[in-house]
C-alpha positions as semicolon CSV with decimal commas, in nm:
position;residue;x (nm);y (nm);z (nm)
1;X;8,042;9,662;9,117
2;X;8,105;10,000;9,276
3;X;8,477;9,986;9,206
4;X;8,423;9,874;8,848
5;X;8,189;10,169;8,798
6;X;8,454;10,401;8,941
7;X;8,718;10,259;8,706
8;X;8,491;10,323;8,409
9;X;8,386;10,670;8,530
10;X;8,746;10,777;8,607
11;X;8,967;10,588;8,361
12;X;9,279;10,793;8,436
13;X;9,250;10,764;8,813
14;X;9,456;10,485;8,971
15;X;9,269;10,501;9,306
16;X;8,979;10,267;9,218
17;X;9,225;10,015;9,079
18;X;9,430;10,031;9,400
19;X;9,113;9,981;9,602
20;X;9,014;9,680;9,390
21;X;9,363;9,537;9,447
22;X;9,325;9,582;9,823
23;X;8,992;9,398;9,818
24;X;9,142;9,114;9,613
25;X;9,439;9,092;9,844
26;X;9,219;9,070;10,153
27;X;9,026;8,791;9,981
28;X;9,343;8,597;9,902
29;X;9,326;8,670;9,528
30;X;9,691;8,757;9,483
31;X;9,704;8,735;9,104
32;X;9,398;8,958;9,072
33;X;9,555;9,207;9,312
34;X;9,869;9,213;9,098
35;X;9,659;9,267;8,786
36;X;9,475;9,562;8,940
37;X;9,796;9,724;9,067
38;X;9,963;9,683;8,728
39;X;9,655;9,844;8,577
40;X;9,688;10,135;8,819
41;X;10,044;10,186;8,696
42;X;9,933;10,167;8,334
43;X;9,713;10,474;8,384
44;X;9,950;10,648;8,629
45;X;10,307;10,512;8,600
46;X;10,440;10,730;8,882
47;X;10,165;10,652;9,135
48;X;10,359;10,609;9,459
49;X;10,076;10,432;9,640
50;X;10,048;10,165;9,369
51;X;10,425;10,115;9,375
52;X;10,418;10,084;9,754
53;X;10,135;9,831;9,739
54;X;10,321;9,629;9,476
55;X;10,636;9,637;9,689
56;X;10,442;9,496;9,985
57;X;10,276;9,232;9,771
58;X;10,603;9,122;9,611
59;X;10,761;9,105;9,959
60;X;10,476;8,880;10,064
61;X;10,540;8,662;9,758
62;X;10,913;8,641;9,835
63;X;11,022;8,838;9,528
64;X;11,277;9,072;9,688
65;X;11,406;9,215;9,360
66;X;11,067;9,330;9,235
67;X;10,975;9,451;9,583
68;X;11,289;9,665;9,600
69;X;11,230;9,810;9,253
70;X;10,877;9,918;9,340
71;X;10,977;10,041;9,684
72;X;11,236;10,268;9,522
73;X;10,967;10,413;9,292
74;X;10,731;10,463;9,588
75;X;10,959;10,726;9,742
């Protein structure tokens, strides 16, 4: 609830979306984590932390091409 409130209060800030993705990832909700990270990039396309998190998640999923693309944008 706290993170959802932060998303609503700060719609242009990718941080609450990244945090929600981290919570989902810890809970094994991979698709939800992907959704939150993609949302973070919708509001801040150059957010390096979101790109880095997506790179790690895609590595975990075995998608080396997507991981590499996001890792390059995380630099």
